[in-house]
C-alpha positions as CSV (number, residue, x, y, z in Angstrom):
1,X,-31.5,3.5,11.4
2,X,-31.0,6.9,12.1
3,X,-29.7,8.5,8.8
4,X,-26.1,9.4,9.4
5,X,-25.0,10.3,5.3
6,X,-26.2,13.4,4.0
7,X,-26.4,12.8,-0.2
8,X,-25.9,16.2,-2.7
9,X,-27.7,17.0,-5.2
10,X,-26.2,15.1,-7.6
11,X,-26.5,11.9,-5.7
12,X,-30.4,12.3,-5.8
13,X,-30.5,13.1,-9.5
14,X,-29.1,9.7,-10.3
15,X,-30.8,8.0,-7.4
16,X,-33.6,6.4,-9.5
17,X,-31.5,5.3,-11.5
18,X,-28.7,3.1,-9.8
19,X,-31.9,2.4,-7.1
20,X,-33.8,0.7,-10.0
21,X,-30.3,-0.8,-11.7
22,X,-30.0,1.8,-13.9
23,X,-26.4,2.3,-13.2
24,X,-25.2,-1.0,-11.3
25,X,-24.7,-4.5,-12.5
26,X,-25.8,-7.8,-10.9
27,X,-23.9,-11.2,-11.0
28,X,-23.8,-13.1,-13.6
29,X,-22.9,-16.1,-11.5
30,X,-25.5,-19.6,-11.7
31,X,-29.0,-18.9,-9.8
32,X,-28.9,-20.5,-6.2
33,X,-30.2,-23.7,-5.5
34,X,-32.3,-25.5,-3.0
35,X,-30.6,-25.3,0.1
36,X,-28.2,-22.9,-0.5
37,X,-27.5,-19.7,1.7
38,X,-27.7,-16.8,-0.3
39,X,-26.3,-13.1,0.2
40,X,-26.8,-9.9,-0.8
41,X,-23.3,-7.6,-1.3
42,X,-23.0,-4.1,-2.6
43,X,-19.1,-3.9,-3.7
44,X,-17.1,-1.4,-6.3
45,X,-15.6,-3.1,-9.4
46,X,-14.6,-0.9,-12.7
47,X,-14.6,-3.6,-15.0
48,X,-17.6,-4.7,-17.2
49,X,-19.0,-8.3,-16.4
50,X,-20.3,-10.9,-18.6
51,X,-20.5,-14.7,-18.4
52,X,-17.5,-16.5,-17.3
53,X,-16.4,-13.2,-15.1
54,X,-15.7,-13.6,-11.1
55,X,-16.4,-17.5,-11.5
56,X,-13.9,-17.7,-8.0
57,X,-17.8,-17.4,-6.4
58,X,-19.0,-20.2,-8.0
59,X,-16.3,-22.6,-7.0
60,X,-16.8,-20.8,-3.7
61,X,-20.8,-21.2,-3.2
62,X,-20.1,-25.1,-4.4
63,X,-17.9,-25.8,-1.6
64,X,-19.7,-24.1,0.9
65,X,-22.8,-24.0,-0.1
66,X,-23.2,-20.2,0.4
67,X,-23.6,-17.9,-2.6
68,X,-23.2,-14.0,-3.4
69,X,-25.4,-12.3,-5.3
70,X,-23.5,-8.7,-5.4
71,X,-24.5,-5.3,-7.0
72,X,-21.8,-4.1,-8.4
73,X,-21.1,-0.6,-10.1
74,X,-17.8,1.6,-11.2
75,X,-16.5,2.9,-7.6
76,X,-17.8,6.4,-7.9
77,X,-21.9,5.1,-8.2
78,X,-20.8,2.5,-5.4
79,X,-20.2,5.1,-3.4
80,X,-23.4,7.1,-4.5
81,X,-25.4,4.2,-3.7
82,X,-23.8,3.2,-0.1
83,X,-24.9,6.4,0.6
84,X,-28.5,6.3,-0.8
85,X,-29.1,2.8,0.5
86,X,-28.0,3.9,4.1
87,X,-30.0,6.7,4.1
88,X,-33.2,5.1,2.7
89,X,-32.4,2.0,4.9
90,X,-32.6,-0.7,2.0
91,X,-29.1,-1.4,2.5
92,X,-27.8,-5.0,1.6
93,X,-26.4,-7.6,3.8
94,X,-23.1,-6.6,3.1
95,X,-21.3,-4.5,2.2
96,X,-17.2,-5.0,0.6
97,X,-14.3,-3.2,-1.8
98,X,-13.3,0.4,-1.2
99,X,-16.7,1.7,-0.1
100,X,-16.0,1.9,3.4
101,X,-13.4,3.3,5.2
102,X,-12.5,4.0,9.2
103,X,-15.2,6.8,10.1
104,X,-18.0,4.6,8.4
105,X,-16.8,1.4,10.7
106,X,-16.9,3.8,13.9
107,X,-20.4,5.2,12.7
108,X,-22.2,2.5,11.4
109,X,-21.3,0.2,14.4
110,X,-22.4,3.3,16.5
111,X,-25.3,3.2,14.9
112,X,-26.0,-0.7,15.2
113,X,-25.9,-1.2,10.9
114,X,-22.8,-2.9,10.9
115,X,-22.8,-6.0,13.5
116,X,-19.6,-7.3,15.5
117,X,-17.6,-9.9,14.1
118,X,-15.5,-11.7,16.7
119,X,-17.6,-14.4,17.6
120,X,-18.3,-15.8,14.0
121,X,-14.3,-15.5,12.9
122,X,-13.5,-17.9,15.9
123,X,-15.1,-20.1,14.4
124,X,-13.0,-19.8,10.9
125,X,-9.7,-21.2,10.3
126,X,-8.5,-18.9,7.9
127,X,-9.3,-15.9,8.9
128,X,-8.4,-16.5,11.9
129,X,-4.8,-17.1,11.3
130,X,-4.9,-13.2,9.3
131,X,-6.4,-11.9,12.6
132,X,-3.5,-13.7,14.8
133,X,-0.8,-12.4,12.7
134,X,1.6,-9.8,15.0
135,X,-0.4,-6.5,15.4
136,X,-3.1,-7.2,13.1
137,X,-5.8,-8.7,15.9
138,X,-4.9,-5.1,17.6
139,X,-5.1,-2.9,14.4
140,X,-8.7,-4.2,13.7
141,X,-10.2,-4.4,17.3
142,X,-12.3,-0.9,17.8
143,X,-12.8,0.9,20.9
144,X,-15.7,-0.8,22.0
145,X,-13.8,-3.8,22.3
146,X,-15.1,-5.4,18.8
147,X,-14.3,-6.3,15.5
148,X,-16.5,-5.2,12.4
149,X,-14.6,-6.0,9.3
150,X,-12.2,-9.4,8.7
151,X,-8.7,-7.7,7.8
152,X,-7.2,-8.0,4.5
153,X,-3.8,-8.8,4.9
154,X,-1.0,-8.9,2.1
155,X,2.8,-9.7,2.3
156,X,4.7,-6.6,1.0
157,X,8.3,-6.0,2.0
158,X,9.2,-4.9,5.0
159,X,11.0,-1.9,3.5
160,X,8.8,-0.7,0.4
161,X,10.7,2.4,-1.4
162,X,14.0,3.2,-1.1
163,X,17.1,4.4,-2.8
164,X,18.8,2.2,-5.6
165,X,22.2,3.0,-7.0
166,X,24.5,2.1,-10.2
167,X,26.3,-1.0,-9.5
168,X,27.7,-0.4,-13.0
169,X,29.1,3.1,-12.6
170,X,30.4,1.9,-9.2
171,X,33.0,-0.8,-10.6
172,X,33.4,1.3,-13.5
173,X,35.0,4.1,-11.2
174,X,36.2,1.9,-9.1
175,X,34.2,3.0,-6.2
176,X,32.9,1.1,-3.4
177,X,29.7,1.4,-1.9
178,X,28.9,4.4,0.4
179,X,28.0,3.8,4.3
180,X,27.7,7.2,5.4
181,X,25.8,10.2,4.1
182,X,29.9,12.0,3.2
183,X,30.4,9.2,1.3
184,X,27.2,9.2,-0.8
185,X,27.6,12.9,-1.7
186,X,31.4,11.8,-3.4
187,X,29.7,8.9,-5.2
188,X,27.3,11.2,-6.5
189,X,30.0,14.1,-7.5
190,X,31.7,11.1,-9.0
191,X,28.9,10.2,-11.2
192,X,28.8,14.2,-11.9
193,X,31.9,14.5,-13.3
194,X,33.2,11.1,-14.6
195,X,30.4,9.8,-15.9
196,X,30.0,10.5,-19.7
197,X,26.6,11.8,-21.2
198,X,24.1,8.9,-21.9
199,X,23.0,9.0,-25.7
200,X,24.0,13.1,-25.9
201,X,22.4,14.0,-22.2
202,X,24.1,14.7,-19.0
203,X,23.5,12.1,-16.5
204,X,20.9,12.7,-13.5
205,X,23.1,11.4,-10.3
206,X,19.9,11.4,-7.9
207,X,16.1,11.1,-8.8
208,X,13.3,9.8,-7.0
209,X,9.8,8.1,-8.4
210,X,7.5,11.4,-7.7
211,X,4.8,9.5,-6.8
212,X,6.2,8.0,-3.8
213,X,8.8,10.2,-3.0
214,X,8.7,10.5,0.5
215,X,12.3,12.2,1.1
216,X,11.4,12.1,4.7
217,X,12.5,8.4,5.2
218,X,15.8,9.2,4.3
219,X,16.4,11.2,7.7
220,X,16.2,8.1,9.1
221,X,19.9,8.7,8.0
222,X,20.1,11.4,10.5
223,X,18.5,9.2,13.1
224,X,14.4,9.7,13.0
225,X,11.9,8.1,10.2
226,X,10.1,11.2,8.8
227,X,8.0,9.4,6.5
228,X,4.5,10.5,5.6
229,X,4.1,7.3,3.8
230,X,1.4,5.0,4.6
231,X,0.8,4.3,8.8
232,X,3.6,6.8,9.2
233,X,0.8,9.5,7.0
234,X,1.4,13.3,8.9
235,X,4.5,12.3,9.5
236,X,4.7,10.9,12.6
237,X,6.4,7.4,14.3
238,X,6.6,6.3,17.7
239,X,9.8,7.4,19.5
240,X,10.7,5.8,22.7
241,X,7.0,4.2,23.1
242,X,5.2,7.9,22.5
243,X,3.8,9.3,19.1
244,X,6.2,11.8,18.3
245,X,5.8,14.4,15.2
246,X,8.9,13.8,13.1
247,X,8.9,17.0,10.8
248,X,9.6,19.3,13.6
249,X,13.0,17.4,15.4
250,X,16.2,18.7,14.6
251,X,17.0,15.4,13.0
252,X,14.6,16.3,10.0
253,X,16.2,20.0,9.9
254,X,19.6,18.2,9.6
255,X,18.6,16.0,6.4
256,X,16.7,18.8,4.5
257,X,20.2,20.8,4.9
258,X,21.9,18.3,3.6
259,X,19.9,17.1,0.7
260,X,19.3,20.8,-0.1
261,X,23.3,21.1,-0.4
262,X,23.3,18.1,-3.1
263,X,20.5,19.8,-4.8
264,X,22.4,23.1,-5.2
265,X,25.5,21.6,-6.3
266,X,24.0,19.6,-9.0
267,X,23.6,15.9,-8.2
268,X,19.5,15.9,-7.6
269,X,17.4,15.8,-10.7
270,X,16.2,19.2,-11.3
271,X,12.4,17.9,-12.5
272,X,12.7,16.3,-8.9
273,X,9.2,18.4,-7.6
274,X,7.9,19.1,-10.8
275,X,8.3,15.6,-13.1
276,X,5.2,13.4,-13.5
277,X,5.3,9.7,-13.2
278,X,6.1,8.9,-16.8
279,X,8.9,11.5,-17.2
280,X,10.9,9.6,-14.5
281,X,10.3,6.2,-16.3
282,X,11.6,7.6,-19.4
283,X,15.0,9.0,-18.1
284,X,15.6,6.2,-15.9
285,X,14.7,3.4,-18.9
286,X,17.5,5.7,-21.4
287,X,20.1,4.9,-18.4
288,X,20.8,8.5,-16.8
289,X,20.4,7.6,-13.3
290,X,23.4,7.0,-11.1
291,X,20.6,6.5,-7.7
292,X,16.8,7.0,-7.5
293,X,14.2,5.8,-5.1
294,X,11.9,3.7,-5.8
295,X,9.8,0.3,-4.7
296,X,12.4,-1.5,-7.4
297,X,14.7,-1.5,-10.3
298,X,12.3,-2.8,-12.4
299,X,10.1,0.1,-12.1
300,X,12.2,2.5,-13.8
301,X,15.0,0.5,-16.2
302,X,14.3,-1.3,-19.1
303,X,14.2,-5.1,-19.2
304,X,18.0,-6.5,-20.4
305,X,17.9,-10.2,-21.8
306,X,18.6,-12.8,-18.8
307,X,21.6,-14.0,-20.4
308,X,23.3,-10.2,-19.1
309,X,21.7,-10.8,-15.7
310,X,24.2,-11.6,-13.3
311,X,23.6,-15.0,-11.5
312,X,24.7,-13.9,-8.4
313,X,22.1,-12.7,-6.7
314,X,23.6,-10.6,-4.1
315,X,24.7,-8.4,-6.5
316,X,22.6,-6.0,-9.0
317,X,19.5,-6.6,-10.8
318,X,19.3,-4.1,-14.3
319,X,23.1,-3.3,-13.4
320,X,21.4,-1.7,-9.8
321,X,21.8,-2.9,-6.2
322,X,20.2,-1.6,-3.5
323,X,22.1,1.8,-1.0
324,X,22.5,0.6,2.7
325,X,21.4,2.4,5.3
326,X,23.4,5.1,5.8
327,X,24.8,7.1,8.8
328,X,24.8,11.3,8.8
329,X,28.0,12.7,10.7
330,X,27.6,11.8,14.7
331,X,25.1,9.7,14.2
332,X,25.0,6.0,15.6
333,X,21.8,5.2,15.1
334,X,20.3,5.6,12.0
335,X,16.6,4.3,11.1
336,X,14.5,3.5,8.3
337,X,11.0,3.0,8.1
338,X,9.3,-0.4,8.8
339,X,6.5,-1.4,6.1
340,X,4.5,-2.9,9.0
341,X,6.3,-5.8,9.7
342,X,5.7,-6.8,6.2
343,X,2.3,-7.0,5.8
344,X,-0.1,-4.4,4.4
345,X,-3.4,-4.4,5.8
346,X,-6.6,-3.0,4.9
347,X,-9.3,-2.5,8.0
348,X,-12.5,-2.0,6.1
349,X,-13.0,-4.1,3.0
350,X,-16.0,-6.4,4.3
351,X,-19.6,-5.7,6.7
352,X,-22.0,-7.3,7.4
353,X,-25.0,-5.3,8.2
354,X,-27.6,-6.0,11.1
355,X,-30.0,-7.2,7.9
356,X,-28.1,-10.4,7.7
357,X,-27.6,-11.3,11.5
358,X,-29.3,-14.4,11.1
359,X,-26.9,-15.7,8.7
360,X,-23.7,-13.8,9.7
361,X,-21.8,-16.9,10.8
362,X,-22.7,-18.5,6.9
363,X,-21.1,-15.3,5.3
364,X,-18.2,-15.4,7.3
365,X,-18.0,-19.1,6.7
366,X,-18.0,-18.3,2.8
367,X,-15.5,-15.5,3.0
368,X,-13.2,-17.9,5.0
369,X,-13.0,-19.9,1.9
370,X,-11.7,-16.8,0.1
371,X,-8.7,-16.4,2.5
372,X,-8.0,-20.2,2.1
373,X,-4.0,-20.1,0.6
374,X,-5.2,-20.9,-3.2
375,X,-8.2,-19.1,-3.2
376,X,-6.5,-16.1,-2.1
377,X,-4.0,-16.8,-4.7
378,X,-6.3,-17.1,-7.5
379,X,-7.6,-13.8,-6.8
380,X,-4.4,-12.4,-7.7
381,X,-3.1,-14.7,-10.2
382,X,-6.8,-16.4,-11.6
383,X,-7.8,-20.0,-11.4
384,X,-5.0,-23.0,-10.1
385,X,-4.2,-25.2,-13.1
386,X,-5.6,-22.6,-15.6
387,X,-3.4,-20.3,-15.1
388,X,-0.6,-21.3,-12.3
389,X,0.1,-24.5,-10.7
390,X,1.9,-25.3,-7.6
391,X,5.3,-26.3,-8.0
392,X,7.1,-27.7,-4.7
393,X,7.4,-26.8,-1.2
394,X,10.6,-25.8,0.5
395,X,11.8,-24.8,3.9
396,X,8.0,-24.8,4.5
397,X,7.4,-22.2,1.2
398,X,5.5,-22.8,-1.3
399,X,6.0,-22.0,-4.9
400,X,3.6,-21.7,-7.6
401,X,4.3,-21.1,-11.3
402,X,2.6,-19.2,-13.8
403,X,1.3,-21.2,-16.8
404,X,2.4,-19.7,-20.8
405,X,-0.9,-18.4,-21.2
406,X,0.3,-16.3,-24.8
407,X,-2.1,-18.3,-26.8
408,X,-5.1,-17.2,-25.3
409,X,-7.3,-14.8,-26.5
410,X,-8.0,-10.9,-24.8
411,X,-11.2,-12.1,-23.2
412,X,-9.6,-15.4,-21.7
413,X,-6.8,-13.5,-20.2
414,X,-9.2,-10.9,-18.6
415,X,-11.8,-13.5,-17.4
416,X,-9.2,-15.2,-16.0
417,X,-6.8,-12.6,-14.8
418,X,-6.6,-10.5,-12.1
419,X,-10.1,-8.6,-11.8
420,X,-11.5,-10.9,-14.0
421,X,-11.7,-14.3,-11.8
422,X,-12.8,-12.4,-9.1
423,X,-13.3,-8.9,-7.4
424,X,-10.2,-7.2,-6.8
425,X,-11.4,-5.0,-3.9
426,X,-12.5,-7.6,-1.5
427,X,-10.5,-8.7,1.1
428,X,-7.9,-12.0,1.0
429,X,-5.1,-13.1,2.9
430,X,-1.9,-13.8,0.7
431,X,0.7,-15.5,2.8
432,X,3.9,-14.4,3.4
433,X,5.6,-18.3,2.7
434,X,3.6,-18.2,-0.7
435,X,6.3,-17.0,-3.3
436,X,5.8,-16.8,-7.3
437,X,8.3,-18.9,-8.9
438,X,9.9,-16.9,-11.6
439,X,10.3,-17.6,-15.2
440,X,13.5,-19.1,-16.2
441,X,16.4,-17.1,-16.6
442,X,14.4,-14.3,-14.5
443,X,15.2,-15.6,-11.0
444,X,17.2,-12.2,-10.2
445,X,14.3,-10.3,-10.1
446,X,12.6,-12.0,-7.4
447,X,15.5,-11.8,-5.2
448,X,16.3,-8.3,-5.5
449,X,13.5,-6.6,-2.4
450,X,14.4,-9.8,-0.1
451,X,18.5,-9.0,-0.4
452,X,16.8,-5.1,0.7
453,X,14.9,-6.6,3.5
454,X,17.8,-8.5,4.9
455,X,20.3,-5.5,4.4
456,X,17.9,-3.0,6.0
457,X,16.5,-5.6,9.1
458,X,19.1,-4.2,11.6
459,X,18.0,-1.0,11.1
460,X,14.2,-1.1,11.3
461,X,12.7,0.7,13.7
462,X,11.5,-1.3,16.5
463,X,8.1,0.0,17.6
464,X,5.8,0.6,14.3
465,X,3.4,3.4,14.0
466,X,-0.1,1.5,14.9
467,X,-3.2,2.0,12.9
468,X,-5.3,4.0,15.2
469,X,-8.9,4.4,15.8
470,X,-10.3,7.8,15.9
471,X,-14.0,8.5,17.1
472,X,-16.3,9.4,13.8
473,X,-15.8,13.5,15.1
474,X,-12.0,13.0,15.7
475,X,-11.4,11.6,12.5
476,X,-12.9,14.2,10.8
477,X,-11.0,16.8,12.6
478,X,-7.7,14.7,12.2
479,X,-8.3,14.5,8.6
480,X,-8.6,18.2,8.1
481,X,-5.7,19.0,10.4
482,X,-3.5,16.0,8.5
483,X,-4.3,17.4,5.3
484,X,-3.2,21.2,5.5
485,X,-0.3,19.8,7.8
486,X,1.1,17.7,5.1
487,X,0.3,20.4,2.3
488,X,2.6,22.5,4.4
489,X,5.3,20.2,5.1
490,X,5.6,19.4,1.4
491,X,5.7,23.0,0.0
492,X,8.5,24.4,2.4
493,X,10.5,20.6,1.9
494,X,10.5,21.1,-1.9
495,X,11.3,25.3,-1.9
496,X,14.6,24.6,1.2
497,X,15.6,21.7,-1.3
498,X,15.4,23.6,-4.5
499,X,17.2,26.6,-2.4
500,X,13.8,29.4,-2.9
501,X,14.1,29.3,1.0
502,X,16.8,28.7,3.9
503,X,15.6,26.4,6.7
504,X,17.7,27.7,8.8
505,X,16.4,31.2,8.5
506,X,12.8,30.1,8.5
507,X,12.3,27.3,10.7
508,X,11.1,28.5,13.9
509,X,8.3,30.3,11.3
510,X,8.0,27.0,10.2
511,X,7.1,25.3,13.3
512,X,5.1,28.3,14.7
513,X,3.0,27.6,11.5
514,X,2.8,24.1,11.9
515,X,1.5,24.6,14.9
516,X,-1.3,27.2,13.9
517,X,-2.0,24.6,11.9
518,X,-2.8,22.0,14.4
519,X,-0.2,20.1,14.2
520,X,-0.4,20.0,18.7
521,X,-3.8,19.3,18.0
522,X,-3.3,16.2,15.3
523,X,-0.7,15.0,17.6
524,X,-2.6,14.6,20.7
525,X,-5.3,13.3,18.8
526,X,-3.4,10.9,17.4
527,X,-1.9,9.7,21.1
528,X,-5.3,9.9,22.7
529,X,-6.6,7.1,20.1
530,X,-7.2,3.7,21.5
531,X,-4.7,1.7,20.8
532,X,-5.1,-2.1,21.8
């Protein structure tokens, strides 16, 4: 195989130690027995291993007759090891975890170093089920028509990050839940003027998780999703069947003007663009927020006693409730970002190399066992019967209940929990109908996102931005362009919102600069990618 990776000097310096075991770890699983198929796997994991770690693979070996011999390194060392192995041609039967990206899959498949898997997957039960979920097979299929990596599929809410509002303050002030952007502004003003200081600190009408602020999502209130997160990265969405750039549309401009007005009126956290995650959480736990963007309210509000939690699941959690999709003046059809139809998909977590062509079906059969609903749950929760038990089946949904492990020592918790019972970077399939049963008294904590999803569902984008496969050269070019475009968008957004610059005066200059940075070229690369 032609050498396709270039090593930096530091990789060459450490290569001797890595190649001969100086930096890596072999699994402590029991040795293979006669009749078993074994395969080697390069994978990343950042926790130390010892007796009893990654015990799931002993179970899988007994069930499948296939035993993995993992070569485990911390992430950065594993990347270096991957490059060394591919350059020397001394690579393992499979490569897994976070070590491959889209560009690697495109390049290695073209080189023949990894093999197509769809014929082997056709003989499976669980991987095939994951692949047949809506949109998954299309996203996994390369332009050459082949699938080179099984999908890593995990259920998530169909709405990821969104604004929540302090229902206690609404009730206290006799205010109704806002339904328009004008009403929301009036609520924030009421919070600012009528809610007294908390522990001597002025309250903050609106804030947001700094790691997942993604304000462009709220541009959906003005008619277009301008999200820069996930599959919308680079601020692209599908509008009327065509991939479009959302950050140069008039709806986005109007949203920024409106939000800058909130900031000017003292309704937005002055540290919105400068605080770190811990600062944002700390202010929330002091009860300072009237509204905040978050994955869930538990991210920023201190836990309260179960007896205090409202028993009505449609009302509030920790005193907060989801804000509905609002309508800006003159907007008939507001939209909100659809989080990939409620499924998170990773596309490059496991590939079989040409060294293992003869045993590829056995390796896929081994992986299919991990995709089993029980084993996939064990990847996150630890061994069934030890850390959790199945409880009941209700309306086609399987519930499971965590076991009380407070009497365990730390080693027991580490080895049997997430990242200890299995290697967390390897793929799995977490079904949407397998649900964790909450601890008694904490039921509402597990329902807030379900209520939000139902509230937002009528407004979600009908066409989800596809995950695209670009050629290796185009992928590198797109990554460079996207970085430049996204950095500039974030910079200008912060300047406009904080009042350092005026969006109306700068709009034409802003659009021109985006085009100089390559926005139109990036758009054409997205549109030209193969969509199956």
